[in-house]
MIDOFI-272494 format. One line per field, with one value per residue (C-alpha): residue number from 1; x, y, z. Coordinates in steps of 0.02 Angstrom, whole numbers. Example, Ala and Ser with C-alpha at 12.3 -4.5 7.8 and 13.67 -1.06 7.14 Angstrom:
num [1  2]
xx [615  684]
yy [-225  -53]
zz [390  357]
***
This chain:
num [1  2  3  4  5  6  7  8  9  10  11  12  13  14  15  16  17  18  19  20  21  22  23  24  25  26  27  28  29  30  31  32  33  34  35  36  37  38  39  40  41  42  43  44  45  46  47  48  49  50  51  52  53  54  55  56  57  58  59  60  61  62  63  64  65  66  67  68  69  70  71  72  73  74  75  76  77  78  79  80  81  82  83  84  85  86  87  88  89  90  91  92  93  94  95  96  97  98  99  100  101  102  103  104  105  106  107  108  109  110  111  112  113  114  115  116  117  118  119  120  121  122  123  124  125  126]
xx [-994  -885  -859  -783  -718  -660  -537  -429  -552  -535  -524  -395  -368  -393  -241  -204  -199  -280  -269  -418  -414  -541  -505  -601  -625  -737  -718  -596  -545  -450  -594  -694  -686  -679  -754  -749  -907  -951  -1106  -1110  -1259  -1417  -1343  -1343  -1202  -1068  -942  -758  -651  -643  -510  -512  -326  -230  -225  -328  -473  -457  -573  -609  -742  -694  -707  -565  -450  -283  -302  -348  -271  -341  -232  -252  -134  -218  -95  -170  -345  -347  -396  -330  -380  -254  -326  -218  -256  -415  -555  -696  -811  -728  -812  -920  -937  -829  -880  -800  -897  -861  -929  -931  -933  -762  -795  -945  -982  -1086  -955  -1013  -1179  -1187  -1333  -1226  -1109  -1147  -1062  -1042  -940  -1007  -920  -783  -801  -689  -701  -597  -594  -566]
yy [-378  -312  -360  -240  -279  -137  -156  -61  24  46  155  292  454  624  677  504  409  248  178  91  -35  -77  -243  -273  -424  -491  -377  -262  -161  -31  28  78  245  206  322  326  378  382  383  432  376  480  561  534  456  577  587  588  550  481  423  359  328  482  652  736  629  635  731  758  837  1005  908  793  882  909  767  617  535  415  292  142  -3  -79  -229  -276  -223  -118  62  147  292  360  470  592  722  623  712  653  712  584  453  354  185  203  126  104  104  76  173  107  279  342  528  632  792  730  610  661  579  405  359  354  222  41  -70  -57  -138  -179  -49  -33  73  211  294  443  479  655]
zz [-90  40  219  341  518  637  774  885  997  1183  1331  1327  1437  1362  1257  1216  1051  971  792  726  583  452  378  210  114  -21  -178  -262  -110  -198  -307  -152  -57  128  269  448  546  732  834  1013  1130  1084  934  742  651  614  472  520  376  204  87  -95  -142  -115  -27  -163  -115  74  180  365  472  559  731  700  564  623  751  658  503  379  276  180  137  -34  -13  154  110  271  311  470  570  682  816  924  1056  1096  1186  1297  1159  1038  1138  1014  922  770  601  435  272  88  -53  -231  -300  -278  -311  -234  -162  -26  45  229  196  281  174  18  86  25  157  345  475  651  738  876  1045  1081  1257  1314  1484  1563]
***
């Protein structure tokens, strides 16, 4: 069992930055791949980024690549999502999720993740 708690959301102006944190507890954190998803009002949950343990197993959606950076600190059982050059269309509830399968091709599929946090709101004003 894994418990995930997101934090770091808030209100920011377009062009600004935020860093989200996902604190994990309850199991062997380092064995899980961790993903970040987001869901805007009236839209489906959307993949943003995923990381297992190194850059070779890190993935980004086209909409965030080059602006967002996912990282993890296994000693602190925490995954981060650094978000730069934020745009109003980045406004959403951001969720982190844990996947017991470290390697998969459909890493962007929310249904394949086993555990979810409660989400943190990110609002980008224009």
